[in-house]
C-alpha positions, 0 to 999 in steps of 0.5 A: 382550820377557820377561813382567816378573817382578811379572806372574807373580803375577796373577788366576790366581795368586791365584785358584788361591791362594784356591780351594786354602785354601777346600778345607782351609779352608770358611770362608775367604773367596775372593771377599773375599781377591781382591777385597781384593788387587787394589786400586786399587795394584795395578797400579803394584806391583813384584815383592816389593811384590806378594808383600809386599801378598798376605801381609798380605791372608793374613794379614787373610783367614786370622783365626787365631793364627800356627801355625795360619794356618802349618799351612794355609799348609804344607797348600797350598804344594806346589801352587805352585812357584818364583817363585809359592812366594815369598809363603809364607816372606815370610808367615813372615818378616813375621809369624813372628819371635816363634815360632821353632820354627814359623818354622823348620819352615815355611821349611824345608819352604817353601824346597823349594818356592822358597826362604826365602833372604830369610825367614830373615835377620831370624830370624838377626839376631835369634836369631844363635846358635840360627839359626847352630846350625840353618845348620849342621844344614841344611848336612847335611841330605840335601835339597840345598835345606836345604843351600843355604838354609844357605850363602845364608840367611847370605850377609852381602850377599844382593841383593834382601834385608836385609844382615846388618850382624853378618856384614859386620863379622864373618863368623866364624860364617859360616865353618864352615857354608861349610867343611862345604859347600865340596866339596857334590856339587850345583853349586847348593849349590856356587855358593851358597857362592862367593856367600857368599864373594864378599860377605864379600870386599867386606869382608874380601878378605884373609879370603877370599883366605886361604880360597880358598887353603886350598880351593884344589887339592882338586878341578876343582869346588872349584876353580871354586868359588873362582875364583868366590868370588874374581871381584870381588877379580879384577875389581878386579885383586887382585894376589894372587887373579890370581897364584892363577890364574896371572896375573901382570905385566900391565905387558907387554899392550897393547890396540891399536885400540880402535874402538866402532861408534857415538859414539851410540846410544840406550837400548836399542840394541846398541853394537859395538866390536873391538881387538887384544891382545898382548904383549910376553914371550917366553914364553906369557902367561895373560891375563884380559881384561874390559870396562868400562861407565862407565854414567852414574847418575840423579845424574849420576855414572858407575858402573863395571860389569865384564864377563868377555871372556876368559881364555887363553894367549897367544903373545908377539908375536901379535896377537889381535883381539876383537869384542864387542857391549853391549846398553843396553836397560833391566832389572828390574836395571838402567835407562840413563840418557842422557848420556856413558859409556864402554867400556874394555879391562881386562888382568889388572884394569888397564884399557888402552884406553877411548873414550867415547860418548853414550847419548841417549833 
């Protein structure tokens, strides 16, 4: 089993952080800091709670004005990368909102070690115009981490982060940033642009479609970006989105012999299923095949999630068989609940066949 993400914040990390700060500031109470971090509630804290607790602990044990606190954090931040480095932009998010200039410079540096995509959002809410000007500047940076922050930071619906209600309502300020980055040389950046436009599609589908149409046909990389950006609309069976990628009417397609390996499994087990697909058109037809799982939620209602199977051109009059397995193991991002579930096969956005099964503890 994979190590829970929260365990990256452990005694080794805290000791290294304390030692690094002690080297830069000999008055830093490293022993007191470590003891304060590992309080009675430490084991029960999840990932973001641990990050926030460490930020608050840093604030307590760096008894200086904000600018000096940030100078000390910048002096040690390069020694930490990836998930460990989340704590530095988090400190800015919590304590830096009243000092825009200092905080922007810090987030710009910290994002190169990890990401400042969460920290930047309260600044956008309070200082929208200057921050979007800053996003434009970052979008033109030679550093791909800055360019990604320009896109990822202003996503209207960034997961694990506070939403940006103003951009959910009106994403117009976001689009110029995406225009600057849509042809970026970095896949890391283009992926963020796609995710941002996908966020926009959830509230403004027509605007996302119009933007996607305008970007299509410029390069294979941008075409892939657009397809990823419109994935929510494709999963919903939006006819206009499907047509953009050559998917026509789905009425001629049929699903045959949908079978589940079992009608009852336990949480943590896998469920296999199989089916065949055909269509009655005389010509070759492009079909997007997906399957949906209707998960039981804690409130007793079902929640649908779509998973892609294949996207191919199929010759008419022939059957093509598929076998797939879905894992019902708990993850950080998904917890399973016992009860009736459903697996359904979806063709070009329309559900064609379904089977029920029981998930048990």
